[in-house]
N, C-alpha and C positions, 0 to 999 in steps of 0.2 A: 447387422450390417456393420462391416468394419471399415474405418476412415483413419486416415494418417493426418496429424497435426503437424504441418510442415513450416508453418511461418506465423508469428504473433507479430502485429503491428506494434512496434515499440511505443509509439506517441499515443496511440489510442489506449493502450493497456496502461501507460503510465498516468493518463489523465484519470482514469478510472480508479487506480491505485491511490493516486494523490487525493482524490476526493474521499475515499474510504479513511484514508489516514488523517485527513482533517476530521472528519466525523469522529475518529477516534481520539484524536487530540482534544475535541471539545468534550468528550465523556472523561478523560483524565484529568483536565484542567481544575475542576474543583477540588481534586484531591491535593493537588500542588497547592492551590490557594489555601486551602485548610491547614496544610502544614507550614505555610507562611505566616498565617495568622496566630497559631498556637505556640509557634518558637518564640524564644525570649529575644527581644529586641529586634525581631524581624529578621533574624538569621535565616540562611537557607535561599530560596529561590526569591529573585526580586519580582514585583508586580510586572515589569514590562517583559520579562521572560516568560511569565506565566501566561500574560495576554497573547503572547507571540508563540506559544508552544503548539497550538493547531496548525499555524502556517509553517513551523520548523518541521512538523510531522509531515505535513502535506510536500514540503520541498524534498525531504529526505525519501520518502516514499516514492516520490516522482522520479528522482535520479536513480535510486536502485532498482526500480522496476524497468525503466528504460535500458539500464545497462544488463539487467538480467535477461530481458526479451532480446537483445542484441547478441548476447552469448547464446541463447537458446537457439536462435536462428541460425548462428554459424555452425553450432553442433549438429542441428537437424539437418543442415545440408550436407554435413559430413556423414552422420550416422542414420539420417532416414527419418527422424521425428518420432513422435509418440503415437502409437497407435490406439485408437478408442473403438469401442463397440456400442452402437447406437441400435435402439429399437423404436419401432413407431407402435404407438398404442392408440386405440379408438378413442376419439374424445368422448368424455363422460357426460 
């Protein structure tokens, strides 16, 4: 069964992307904190930046995903979108 993806809701996709980037920020935050702790005289990343990192990641992920979806929607209108094949399988 062939379908065509012709539009992505930028706001909804950006919210999901922001949540994923926030979680990714939570995963990398301990590594940045560790580099702050072991650096001489606390050089490198400040604690405030380290704590704000997940929020910074989420904001950037939201903005770029919304922009990317808007560009995709414009191009899909012009070029026809992405075709995908879907199959239905019986439930196990």
